[in-house]
C-alpha positions as CSV (number, residue, x, y, z in Angstrom):
1,M,-0.2,0.4,0.3
2,C,1.7,3.1,-1.3
3,L,1.7,6.3,1.4
4,A,-1.1,8.6,-0.2
5,H,-3.9,5.6,0.3
6,V,-2.7,5.7,3.7
7,H,-3.2,9.2,4.2
8,V,-6.7,9.0,1.8
9,M,-7.2,6.2,4.7
10,I,-6.6,8.6,7.9
11,V,-8.8,11.5,6.2
12,W,-11.6,8.9,5.7
13,V,-11.5,7.5,9.5
14,G,-10.9,10.7,11.1
15,G,-13.9,12.3,9.2
16,A,-15.8,9.7,9.9
17,I,-14.6,10.2,13.8
18,L,-15.7,13.6,13.8
19,G,-18.6,13.0,12.2
20,L,-19.7,10.8,14.6
21,W,-18.7,13.3,17.5
22,L,-20.3,16.0,15.5
23,L,-24.1,14.0,15.2
24,R,-23.3,12.8,19.0
25,A,-23.5,16.6,20.2
26,I,-26.4,17.4,18.0
27,L,-27.9,14.7,19.6
28,C,-27.1,15.9,23.0
29,G,-27.8,19.2,22.1
30,L,-31.5,18.2,20.7
31,G,-32.4,16.1,23.7
32,R,-31.6,18.9,26.4
33,V,-33.8,21.2,24.4
34,A,-36.5,18.9,24.0
35,R,-36.3,18.3,27.9
36,G,-36.5,22.1,29.2
37,V,-39.5,22.3,26.8
38,F,-41.2,19.0,28.6
39,R,-40.2,21.0,31.3
40,V,-41.8,23.8,30.8
41,L,-44.8,22.6,29.1
42,G,-45.4,20.6,32.4
43,R,-45.8,23.0,34.9
44,G,-49.2,25.0,35.4
45,A,-49.9,28.8,34.6
46,G,-49.0,29.6,38.1
47,D,-46.4,27.5,38.6
48,A,-42.2,28.6,39.5
49,G,-40.9,25.4,39.1
50,G,-40.3,22.4,41.5
51,D,-41.4,19.0,41.2
52,W,-44.4,18.2,39.2
53,P,-47.0,16.8,40.5
54,P,-46.0,19.0,43.5
55,R,-45.1,16.7,46.5
56,P,-46.9,17.5,49.4
57,A,-44.6,18.4,52.4
58,A,-43.0,16.5,55.3
59,R,-44.5,16.6,59.0
60,S,-41.6,17.4,62.0
61,C,-42.5,14.9,64.8
62,T,-43.6,17.3,67.8
63,E,-41.7,15.4,70.5
64,A,-39.1,17.6,71.1
65,R,-36.5,14.9,72.3
66,C,-37.4,13.6,68.9
67,G,-37.7,16.2,66.0
68,H,-37.6,13.1,63.2
69,V,-38.9,14.6,60.0
70,N,-41.1,12.1,58.6
71,P,-43.1,11.8,55.3
72,A,-46.6,13.8,54.7
73,D,-48.5,11.0,54.5
74,A,-47.2,9.5,57.6
75,R,-49.6,9.1,60.8
76,F,-47.6,8.1,63.5
77,C,-43.4,9.2,63.9
78,A,-40.7,6.4,62.6
79,R,-38.6,6.8,65.3
80,C,-40.3,7.3,68.4
81,G,-43.6,6.0,66.8
82,R,-45.9,8.7,68.8
83,P,-48.9,9.7,66.4
84,L,-48.2,13.2,64.6
85,S,-50.9,15.8,64.5
86,G,-53.4,16.4,62.3
87,K,-56.5,15.6,61.2
88,D,-56.2,12.5,59.8
89,V,-54.7,10.7,62.6
90,D,-58.4,11.2,64.5
91,D,-59.6,8.6,61.4
92,Y,-56.7,6.1,61.5
93,G,-58.6,3.1,62.2
């Protein structure tokens, strides 16, 4: 194989690698744009951002020595077992 063929091969391989890299960069950029569009479209009119659907607020244990932060739907403290204050505690059955 002569030197001219080697140079042509290097140019083709380099062009292919550069082309694949450029294609990847374009696709990643389009993915970022699409995520941004879907993020904006998923929000309500007055929503300033954050998770969608919005997560309920966490509930802290009222015991002074505990103060554990529990999930919003918890009825009892996961650390000390005391009932958490709220109207849904009375409905526990």
